[in-house]
N, C-alpha and C positions, 0 to 999 in steps of 0.2 A: 741214312737205311740202311741195312746192310743188303746185300743183291740175295735173289732165292734161286741160283744158279750154279752152286760150286763144286759139281761131281765132278767137273770135267778138270779142274784145277787139283782136286785130292788125287785124283786119276795120275797126273802129269806129274805134280810131286813124289807119289810114290812110285813111278816107272823112272824117272830122273834120280830115284834113292835105291833102285834096282831091287824094287821090295815089292809089299801090298799093304793093302790094309787089313784083309778078310781075318790075319790071322789073330789079329788085335779085337774083333766082332764075331772069333769061333763060338766061344761058347757064351747062348743067351741064356740069361738067367731067369727066375720065373719071371713071370708078369707079378709088379707091386714091387717088387726089392729092389728098385732103383730110386733113388732120394733119400735111401738111407747109408749110413757107413758106421763100422765098427769102430774109426776110427777117429779122434778128438784132439783136436789140437791143444797143447795145453801153453802156447804162446801168443801174445795177441799185442798187435801196437800199442804202447802206450801212451799219455799225455803227460804233460809236464808233472801233474801229480804220483805219475807211475800209476794210474788208473787201468786196466785193460778196455781197448776199445770195441765194440760191437760196430761196427757200420754199416750201413744201410743207405744209400742214393742212389744218382746216376751217372752216368756221364755225359757233360755240357763242352760242348754238344759238335755234333757231325758240321751244324753251320760254318763252325769255326774253320774248316779245311781248308776253302778257297775264299775267304773273304781277303778283300784286301788288307784292312786292319789286323785279323789275324783273333777276330774276335764274334762269337758265339751268337747268335740272333737272340740272345735271351737276356731279358732285363732284371733289373732289381723286383720289378715286380711281377716277374715270375717267379722270382725265387720265392718271393711271399706267400704266390697261390700255394706253390711247391710244400714250403714249410708248414702252411695252416693246415692243408690238407693231407700230408701224407707224414708228418714228422719226421723227418728224414734228417741223416747228421753227417752226410758225407756227400762229396764230391769225386769223380774221374774226372780234373778239366783238363780240357786238349790244349796243350801247345803246340808249337811246330819249331824246325830247327830253320826253316826261312826266314819265319818270324824274328828269330832270337839272333840268328847272323847272317843279315842278306848281303854284304861282302865278307870276304875271308878276312878274320880276323878283329871285326866289329861288329860290336854286338848292341844290338838297338835298345838304349834303355827306354826310349818312349814306348815302345812294346809292353816293356816289361812294366812300366807302370800304368801300364792298361790294364795287364794279368792282375796287379798289385791291388790294383782298384777294385776290381771284381773280387779277387779275395778277400778283400775287406767287408764286402758283401756279404759272404759266408761266415767272416768273424762276428760279425753284427749278431748274426744267428745260433752263437754256439755251434757251426759245421767247425770240420775238417777235410782240408783240401788234399786231393794227390795230383800232383801236375802230370801228366802223359804227354813226353814227347812223340805226338800221333805221328803217322805213315800210314799211306795204302799206295801200292804202287810207285812208290820210290818217291815221287815228286810232279808237283806238277808242269816242271819245264819239260816234260816228256811228254809228247802232242803225237797221236795219231794220223799216219797218214788220207787226209778228207779229200783225197781226187775226186769220187764221187759225189762229195760236196754236199756231206750228212751232218756237218757240222760237228765232227766230233771231240776238238777243242782238248783241251790238257785233259787227260786221265786219272793223274793221281795228287798224292798234296805230300808236303813234309818238307824234304831234301831243298835246298834255294838251288836255283837254275846253276850256279859257276862251281858246284857240285855235284852235276848231271853230266855224268859220260855216257852216250850212248856208242859210242865211233862209228857212226852213221847207219849201223844196223837197225832194219826199220822195224815199225811198231803200225800193224795195220789194223784198220777198225774193227771193232768186236761188240757182239749184242750181249756177250757178259761179261760186266766188268771186270774179274776176274783170271779170265781166260789174260788179260793184257798181262798178266805176271808170267807168263810163260812167252810172251812174244821178243823174239832176239833182242832187241833193244833195249827191253825192260832188263831182260838177264842180263846183259853188259852192264848195264847202269847201276845193278846191285853189283854183279862180279867187279866194276871198280870199287865201289864204294869197300867193301868186304879185301879187297886189293888181291883178289883170285888172281886176277891178271898181272898184279906185279903191278902198276901203270902208277895209282893212286894210293900210295902209302899215308898221305897228307890227308885222305878225308876220314878215316873213325877218328886220328888225332884232333881235324877242327869238329868232328861229334863230340869228344867227350871235352875238348874244352871249352862247346858250346854249354854242355850240364854244368861244367864249373860256373859258369857265368850264370847260371838259374840260381843254380844253389849258393851262389856268392849274396845274388840280390835277397833270395828268403831265408837263409839260415835263422836270422833271429826271428822271424814272423811264425808266434807260434800254431797258428792255423794251418798252415800247408805241414801236414806231417810228414808225407812219403813225395816221394820221382820214382815215376814209372818209368824206365828207361828208354825202352822202345816198344810202340805198338805193334803186333803182330808181326814178328821180324822174318823176313821170306831171305832164302841164302843166296839167288839165284842157281848157276850151276851148282851149287854145293847144298846138299839136301840130308836131314835128319840127324841124325850121328855124327856126321864127316862136319856138318854145319853147327848144331846147337855144340855138343862138346869142343868145336874148334872156335873158330874165329865170333861165332856170339860169346860164348863164356868168355872171352877174351876181351872184348868189348865193353860185358859187363864189369870183368873186372877192373878194369884200365877208369872206368868211368866212375864207377866207386873209389875210387882210390882221389881220384882228382877230387870229385865232390868232398872228400872230408878233409882235403888242404882247406876247405872253406865253412864245412858243415859238418860239424862231429855228431848231431842229434837226429837228424831226419833220418826215417826210413827211408831204404832204398829199394824198391822193388822191381823183381827180374819175371819175365814172362817166356814161357818157352816160344818154339818156331809154333807159328799159327796153325800151317796147313796141316792137317793130319793127326797133332796133339789135340787139338778143339773140336775132334773127332773121336777121341780116345785111346791114339796111340800113344805108345807111353812114350816119354822124353827123354832124351839125350844130355840134359844141360847138365854141365860140371859145376863144381863148387866155387862158390864166390867166398873169397875172404875177407870179411870186413877190418880194415886197416884203426879203427877208432877204439881205443883206449874200453874196457868193459865188456859187455855182452855184445854180441853181433846184432845189429840190427838192417837184417836183408830179411824180404819177403818174398815171398811166392804169389805170382800174380796171374796167374793160366786163366785163359777165356775157354768159353761152353757153347761149341755152337754143333749138335749131333747132326748128321748130315741130312736124315732125313726132312729134318724141320729146316734146313737150311734148303734145302728143294724145292720150298713151299709146301710140303706136308703140314697136315695137321697131328698131333698128339693121340691119335687113334689106328687101332689096327696094326696092320705089320710096321706101321709107321711107326706106332709106339713102341712096339718088343723092340725094334732095332736099334729107336731112341733109349730106351731102359737099356740095353745092353751096353751102348756107347759110356752111357752114365756109370755103370760100374766098372768099367776098363778106366774110363777119366778119374776118376774116386781113386780107383787105386794107383796108380798114374801120380796122382795128387799125393797120395801120402807117401810116397816112394821117393817123387824129390822134395819134396818140404821136409821128412826126417831122417833121409841115408843120405843125400845129398848135400842140403842145405842145413843141415844139423840142429833140424826145429825149427823151421822158419814159420811165421804165421803165415795166413794165407787169406790172400782177396780173390776174389769173384771178381776180376776185370771187366767182365764183359759177359755177359747173355742176354738170348731177348727173344722175340718171332712176332710174327703179326697177330694181333692180341682178338683175332674176329674168327679164326680157325679153329677147327672143333678141337675140345680140347686144352684150349690153350688156359683155360684158369687152371686144371689140373697139372698142366706142366707148370706154369709160375709156382704153385703150393709147392709142386716136389721140389725144385729146385732150389726155393728156399729153405726146406724141411733139411734140404742136404746142407745147404748153406750152415744152418743150427748148428746142426748135431755134429757137424766139422767143425766148428769156430770159424768160420769164415766171415771174414765183411765180401758186402755184394756192393756193383755199380751195375747197374742195369744199364742196356744202351737201347736206346737213351733219352734225352728230357726231350727232343725234337718232336715238333706235332706230327701227327700221322698215327698210322696206327699198331706200330711200334712202339709208340710212346703215351705217354698219362694222358694227354690230351689230345683230341684232332685237332686240324687246324681252325675251327669254329669255336674252339673251347670246350667242345663234348667230352667230358670225362671217357676214358676206357677203362676195362676191367683194372688195368693197374694200380688205381688211386686207393681201391677197397683193399687190394690185394697188400698194399704195401704201407697202409693205414693201421698198422696191429700196434699191440704192446710188446715193446721190447726193453731191457737193459742197454742202456745208451754206453754210460761210464761206469767200470764194479771195481769197488777197493781190493781186488786181489784176483785172484786166477777164478773165474766160471768154468765150473765143470757140465752143468748143464744149466738150459733153462727153454721154457715151453710159454705159449699165452694161448689163450681163447678171446673171444671178443670182451668177456669181463672178467678177463683174472692173468692173472702172470705169474709164473713160481721161478725163482732164479736159487741156485746154490753156486756156491764159490768158495773159495780156499780166502782166506783172508790173509792182509799181508801186513803187520803191525807198520812195516815205515810208510804205509800210504796213509794219510790223514783225512783226506780229502772224501765226501761222501760217493756213494755209489747214488747214480741217476738212470732215472727211468723214464722213458716215455709212456703216456697212457693215455690214446685217444679221445675224445669226445662222446662217442658212440656206447661205450662200453664202461664207461667210466664220467658219468656228468657231474659229478657232485661229490662230496666226500669220500675218502676210501680208508680200506682197513687194512691195516699192514700188521701182519706176523712175522716174527725173526727177527725184526732188526725196530729202531726206532728212528719215527718220521723227522726229518730234519726243516725238508720243507715239502710243500704243495704248491704248486702255481698252476690254477686251472687256466690262465690266459697261455703259456707255455707248454701247459700238459707236461711239464715235468716232475715229476717226484725225485726228492732224493732223501736216501737213508742212511741210517749209520748201523754198524751192528756191534753186538758187545765187545769190549775191548779184547777180552781173553776167550773168546772165539776161537777158534782153529778154523772151523769150517760150517757155512750160517747156509739155512734154506731160508728164503724171503718169498711171501708169498702176498701178494697186493689183489682183492676184490673193491667192489664199491661197497660205501658204507652201509648198513642194515638201515 
């Protein structure tokens, strides 16, 4: 679960950059305008049949960050529950550099076996997987000074100990974990990784090669559809434009090049700097060119954590007004990077979330999922871990997330989706057909609104499986644009 104290870190990052966040939120739109976008992506991740994928699922899971075996505390039975209750079809699965490359140049095949086993769980249930190279505060090898005996312990996760160089600079105990990012030792560890210090050019090379090892293992695995190159990048003493347009873009390009030496088909997912951009500041990420033959397969995967909510407020009153302002600038930034910088890249919202018990939580969840639907973005919610941020409490009690996510939606479309919407007992999808795609369009329909037979207009029914809740339809061969409507049969 994310901490609820980010303000000081955002401020610090802004000061490091020599700017502020006020300008990005100086124009507050009318209440209720956030969560909708005039821009719709015409690019989607695709499956092996060429169908456009509409992805809905969770990050799985935070519990992997410090686990000795690198695996989340998430069982196959947990996945069965998720699949049956919410009809998800996607997971952003956390992996780590420290587990992939525990020693320099040596890749842990046993660890990759464990990842592959869990990918198999998802494959059996028709999911797509995005592997996320996760980090927070750089590395679990960074220890806070514990002279007071507070039991600080490791403060981060991600990089292996052998790749962690703090150069003896201090890391003092912090009550708010995000503030560790601006501790001198942590800043130096990042500066050494990005080679801002000029001392460790080998570290980025190791990271790039670790991605090559992961891609080599999963290149032929049709369930693994994407690689998320770095979770929530932090530039150390380099911030915002100097960081994003410089070493971050360079890392992404080098990693993409390395992946393409072993995997030509999986999508490469890139994210902006987290601090500031997650809160609506425009990104300065540079263009990444995909060396594969044919279409570019670069996706844009930003996160969304409006500052008022990350501070622990609910979605109401002034907090709602400020959050709406964040969403407007955030949506504009996504359009600019995905369209102008990355050349029409598909979008996945890699993370968003909040304490589901807070005031206005349901409205905020609905607003973000509506925004994602309207702009054609996939979503991986943070996270599947038990607790008030997740779908279930520790005792198994469902939170509001279960009903929020258990909605009808098209999962794989035989063409380009133009728009879709759903209510409890109705789904409407309009898409531009693609004659090269022969596989049917696949739609998830929850039992609550579709308990029996269904009525379909605008396409022929290929199959309706009431156990899996999947409806497959095929449009007319000569149709250029199709609108499919699904309701319960009379």
